[in-house]
MDAnalysis code that builds the backbone (N, CA, C; Angstrom):
import MDAnalysis as mda
import numpy as np

u = mda.Universe.empty(309, n_residues=103, atom_resindex=np.repeat(np.arange(103), 3), trajectory=True)
u.add_TopologyAttr("name", ["N", "CA", "C"] * 103)
u.add_TopologyAttr("resid", np.arange(1, 104))
u.add_TopologyAttr("resname", ["MET", "ALA", "ILE", "LEU", "THR", "ALA", "THR", "ALA", "ILE", "THR", "GLY", "TYR", "LYS", "ALA", "ASP", "THR", "LEU", "ARG", "LYS", "ILE", "ALA", "ARG", "ALA", "ARG", "TYR", "LYS", "ILE", "GLY", "ASN", "THR", "TYR", "TYR", "GLU", "PRO", "ILE", "ILE", "ASP", "ARG", "ARG", "GLU", "TRP", "LEU", "PRO", "ASP", "GLY", "ARG", "VAL", "ALA", "ILE", "TYR", "PHE", "SER", "ILE", "THR", "PRO", "GLY", "VAL", "SER", "GLY", "ASN", "VAL", "THR", "ILE", "THR", "GLU", "VAL", "GLN", "LEU", "PHE", "ASP", "THR", "ASN", "ASN", "ASP", "LEU", "TRP", "ALA", "SER", "LYS", "VAL", "GLU", "ASN", "ILE", "VAL", "ILE", "SER", "GLY", "VAL", "GLN", "GLU", "GLY", "ILE", "LEU", "TYR", "ARG", "PHE", "ALA", "PHE", "ASP", "PHE", "LYS", "GLU", "VAL"])
u.atoms.positions = np.array([
    [60.256, -24.147, -35.004],
    [60.869, -25.263, -34.500],
    [59.674, -25.617, -33.671],
    [59.484, -26.964, -33.640],
    [58.495, -27.802, -32.276],
    [59.845, -27.388, -30.956],
    [59.233, -27.313, -30.050],
    [60.056, -27.475, -28.711],
    [59.381, -29.071, -28.006],
    [58.469, -29.179, -28.005],
    [58.069, -30.642, -27.374],
    [58.221, -31.640, -27.875],
    [58.671, -32.657, -27.749],
    [59.206, -34.003, -28.206],
    [58.134, -34.503, -28.132],
    [57.801, -35.684, -29.109],
    [56.587, -36.453, -30.182],
    [56.609, -37.111, -28.342],
    [56.886, -37.066, -27.531],
    [57.159, -38.244, -26.325],
    [56.403, -37.260, -25.203],
    [56.154, -35.960, -25.442],
    [56.021, -34.702, -24.737],
    [54.610, -35.133, -25.211],
    [54.371, -35.117, -26.388],
    [53.193, -34.443, -27.166],
    [52.472, -36.094, -26.085],
    [53.143, -37.375, -26.828],
    [52.614, -38.311, -26.022],
    [51.472, -38.841, -24.648],
    [52.506, -38.024, -23.790],
    [52.298, -38.332, -22.394],
    [51.056, -37.033, -21.897],
    [50.785, -36.128, -22.898],
    [49.984, -35.221, -22.407],
    [48.462, -35.905, -22.952],
    [48.766, -36.785, -23.326],
    [47.034, -37.678, -24.196],
    [46.731, -38.407, -23.341],
    [48.606, -38.995, -22.667],
    [47.820, -40.846, -22.429],
    [47.432, -39.496, -20.457],
    [47.891, -38.999, -19.469],
    [47.782, -37.991, -18.687],
    [46.580, -37.571, -19.089],
    [45.565, -37.412, -19.998],
    [44.147, -37.246, -20.109],
    [43.017, -38.236, -20.241],
    [43.903, -39.202, -21.010],
    [42.647, -40.036, -20.594],
    [42.745, -40.780, -18.914],
    [43.543, -40.540, -18.105],
    [43.981, -40.942, -17.391],
    [43.265, -39.960, -16.363],
    [43.224, -38.971, -16.270],
    [42.607, -37.600, -14.834],
    [41.497, -37.517, -15.277],
    [40.520, -38.111, -17.045],
    [39.502, -37.221, -17.218],
    [38.771, -38.653, -15.682],
    [37.875, -37.823, -14.594],
    [37.453, -38.936, -14.004],
    [35.741, -39.097, -13.951],
    [35.042, -38.133, -15.089],
    [33.609, -38.069, -14.632],
    [32.849, -37.319, -15.854],
    [31.965, -37.480, -16.107],
    [30.970, -36.908, -17.301],
    [29.515, -36.659, -16.788],
    [29.211, -35.302, -17.236],
    [27.707, -34.776, -17.219],
    [26.903, -34.217, -18.549],
    [25.897, -34.497, -18.177],
    [25.308, -34.293, -19.246],
    [24.000, -33.368, -18.767],
    [23.410, -32.075, -19.791],
    [22.170, -31.427, -18.981],
    [20.930, -31.475, -19.554],
    [19.910, -31.850, -18.876],
    [18.853, -31.614, -19.737],
    [17.662, -30.826, -18.453],
    [17.582, -29.567, -19.534],
    [16.572, -28.464, -18.300],
    [17.500, -27.807, -17.790],
    [17.649, -28.279, -16.087],
    [18.098, -27.351, -15.083],
    [18.286, -28.540, -14.279],
    [18.338, -29.739, -14.759],
    [18.849, -30.725, -13.744],
    [20.216, -31.455, -14.435],
    [20.948, -31.675, -13.935],
    [22.591, -32.308, -14.538],
    [22.642, -34.158, -14.094],
    [22.596, -34.671, -15.101],
    [23.176, -36.381, -14.972],
    [24.496, -36.826, -15.273],
    [24.878, -37.424, -14.435],
    [26.278, -37.933, -14.633],
    [26.048, -39.444, -15.017],
    [26.926, -39.916, -15.960],
    [26.799, -41.052, -16.472],
    [27.865, -42.010, -16.892],
    [28.013, -43.553, -16.700],
    [29.455, -43.616, -16.237],
    [29.858, -43.463, -17.663],
    [31.240, -42.943, -17.568],
    [32.290, -43.387, -18.471],
    [32.261, -44.859, -19.262],
    [32.074, -45.083, -20.604],
    [32.135, -45.884, -21.194],
    [33.016, -46.882, -21.722],
    [34.271, -45.977, -22.119],
    [35.188, -46.107, -22.702],
    [36.344, -45.257, -22.536],
    [37.161, -45.040, -23.105],
    [38.519, -44.100, -23.204],
    [39.831, -44.987, -24.419],
    [40.209, -44.219, -25.179],
    [40.580, -44.888, -25.944],
    [41.628, -43.736, -26.796],
    [42.827, -44.609, -27.980],
    [44.133, -43.591, -28.825],
    [42.775, -43.421, -30.000],
    [42.328, -43.169, -30.833],
    [42.083, -43.019, -32.324],
    [43.410, -43.222, -33.064],
    [42.721, -43.953, -34.242],
    [43.346, -44.247, -35.608],
    [44.997, -42.863, -35.891],
    [43.561, -42.099, -35.357],
    [44.701, -40.418, -36.114],
    [45.423, -40.179, -35.474],
    [45.500, -41.010, -34.154],
    [46.267, -40.391, -32.661],
    [45.698, -39.199, -31.943],
    [44.581, -39.057, -31.785],
    [43.715, -37.953, -31.053],
    [43.479, -39.192, -29.287],
    [43.089, -38.649, -28.769],
    [42.170, -39.493, -27.796],
    [40.624, -39.528, -26.995],
    [39.804, -40.137, -26.950],
    [38.268, -40.252, -27.258],
    [37.834, -39.984, -25.399],
    [37.203, -39.860, -25.236],
    [36.329, -40.285, -23.845],
    [34.688, -40.110, -24.735],
    [34.414, -42.009, -23.920],
    [32.801, -42.325, -24.477],
    [32.061, -41.932, -23.369],
    [30.447, -41.567, -23.549],
    [29.762, -41.820, -21.852],
    [28.652, -41.793, -22.836],
    [27.453, -42.620, -22.325],
    [25.722, -42.671, -22.852],
    [25.020, -41.854, -22.434],
    [24.253, -41.656, -23.552],
    [22.960, -40.384, -22.947],
    [22.111, -41.560, -23.030],
    [21.467, -41.787, -22.478],
    [20.071, -42.045, -22.302],
    [19.116, -41.910, -20.697],
    [18.689, -40.818, -21.565],
    [17.247, -40.029, -20.526],
    [16.494, -41.484, -19.564],
    [16.070, -42.090, -20.439],
    [14.963, -42.971, -19.596],
    [13.236, -42.226, -19.214],
    [13.032, -41.284, -20.227],
    [11.996, -40.669, -19.910],
    [11.310, -40.472, -21.103],
    [9.614, -40.109, -20.989],
    [8.559, -40.662, -22.224],
    [8.916, -39.097, -23.244],
    [8.674, -39.402, -24.248],
    [8.542, -37.751, -24.675],
    [10.207, -37.260, -25.069],
    [9.764, -36.239, -25.897],
    [11.512, -35.584, -26.328],
    [12.277, -35.071, -25.375],
    [13.409, -35.531, -25.344],
    [14.390, -34.463, -24.377],
    [15.306, -33.704, -25.479],
    [15.736, -32.453, -24.754],
    [16.837, -31.544, -25.679],
    [18.508, -31.583, -24.838],
    [19.424, -32.471, -24.714],
    [20.927, -32.261, -23.964],
    [21.265, -31.002, -24.640],
    [20.993, -29.911, -23.152],
    [21.737, -28.756, -23.766],
    [23.384, -28.709, -23.826],
    [23.514, -29.123, -22.570],
    [25.347, -28.787, -22.290],
    [25.850, -30.693, -21.865],
    [27.003, -30.437, -22.713],
    [28.030, -31.771, -21.561],
    [28.869, -31.487, -21.402],
    [29.696, -32.292, -20.025],
    [31.032, -31.382, -19.268],
    [31.784, -33.270, -19.073],
    [33.111, -32.553, -18.874],
    [33.711, -33.658, -18.508],
    [35.203, -33.384, -17.120],
    [35.096, -34.086, -15.876],
    [35.888, -33.424, -15.214],
    [37.252, -34.408, -14.563],
    [38.103, -34.057, -13.908],
    [39.020, -34.563, -14.033],
    [38.860, -34.717, -11.766],
    [40.092, -35.622, -11.849],
    [40.142, -36.513, -10.859],
    [40.117, -35.247, -9.440],
    [40.688, -33.967, -9.604],
    [40.512, -33.049, -8.297],
    [38.985, -32.558, -8.969],
    [37.785, -32.615, -9.509],
    [36.397, -32.570, -9.669],
    [36.626, -31.374, -10.127],
    [37.409, -30.445, -10.986],
    [37.808, -29.413, -12.061],
    [36.762, -29.903, -12.783],
    [36.102, -28.573, -13.273],
    [35.214, -29.148, -14.994],
    [36.699, -28.877, -15.742],
    [37.074, -29.767, -16.639],
    [38.294, -29.631, -17.445],
    [37.551, -29.587, -18.762],
    [36.480, -29.852, -19.186],
    [36.009, -29.630, -20.738],
    [33.894, -29.207, -20.877],
    [33.516, -28.540, -21.449],
    [32.463, -28.106, -21.829],
    [31.593, -27.430, -22.768],
    [30.737, -28.382, -23.132],
    [30.697, -28.233, -24.488],
    [28.549, -27.787, -24.231],
    [28.412, -26.688, -25.009],
    [26.725, -26.757, -25.812],
    [26.162, -27.106, -26.838],
    [25.415, -27.979, -26.129],
    [24.927, -28.706, -27.143],
    [23.159, -28.867, -27.291],
    [22.571, -28.359, -28.460],
    [20.758, -29.162, -28.807],
    [20.916, -30.347, -29.278],
    [21.127, -31.122, -29.198],
    [20.812, -32.959, -29.058],
    [19.154, -33.259, -29.169],
    [18.290, -33.385, -29.283],
    [16.744, -34.014, -29.070],
    [16.679, -35.219, -29.448],
    [16.784, -35.865, -27.927],
    [16.453, -37.445, -27.887],
    [15.010, -38.262, -27.732],
    [14.449, -38.487, -28.774],
    [13.030, -38.960, -28.746],
    [12.699, -40.400, -27.713],
    [12.126, -39.703, -27.315],
    [10.809, -41.654, -26.347],
    [12.012, -41.480, -25.796],
    [11.419, -43.260, -25.406],
    [12.016, -43.474, -23.451],
    [13.502, -44.743, -23.970],
    [13.738, -45.096, -25.500],
    [14.156, -46.335, -25.987],
    [15.354, -45.779, -26.748],
    [15.490, -44.647, -26.712],
    [16.442, -43.757, -27.590],
    [17.714, -42.949, -26.323],
    [19.148, -43.724, -27.280],
    [20.157, -42.637, -26.485],
    [21.448, -42.700, -26.788],
    [22.276, -42.296, -27.036],
    [23.051, -41.509, -27.839],
    [24.240, -41.935, -27.228],
    [25.342, -42.578, -27.943],
    [27.186, -42.158, -27.763],
    [27.522, -41.488, -27.677],
    [27.958, -40.657, -26.592],
    [28.557, -39.203, -26.919],
    [29.976, -39.417, -26.515],
    [30.726, -38.531, -27.589],
    [32.426, -38.667, -27.877],
    [32.489, -37.065, -28.174],
    [34.047, -36.991, -26.696],
    [34.801, -35.903, -27.071],
    [35.855, -36.504, -26.635],
    [36.701, -36.210, -28.376],
    [37.911, -36.386, -28.918],
    [38.689, -34.952, -28.909],
    [40.154, -35.316, -28.414],
    [41.114, -34.676, -28.153],
    [42.771, -34.767, -29.237],
    [43.151, -33.700, -29.704],
    [43.363, -33.840, -29.898],
    [45.097, -32.456, -29.396],
    [46.486, -32.993, -29.400],
    [47.445, -31.835, -28.428],
    [48.534, -31.814, -30.403],
    [48.897, -31.148, -30.556],
    [49.439, -30.009, -31.427],
    [50.119, -29.183, -30.419],
    [51.627, -29.124, -31.150],
    [52.407, -27.743, -30.365],
    [52.057, -26.875, -31.832],
    [51.528, -25.274, -31.621],
    [51.330, -24.263, -32.477],
    [52.757, -23.415, -32.670],
])
């Protein structure tokens, strides 16, 4: 039997979209802070945070970590990655998607 109501779960989702303040990605030993492009509710009920990774350097680079920070500047989410981006013109749109369920 669920303890939390649908309203409570919706509140957690809405709060997540409000509390995420900034993103970061790592290339080599350096972190870069892109602008968060958008925040949205996905059709399946998850919430998503998007940001662009465009290194702007020639040659190949590897993104090794992506992070999100909250409004208190605390690390909120972190994921190890191995994303290779080649050439100065290439980039990617990265998405963190979160689903909140009571288990």
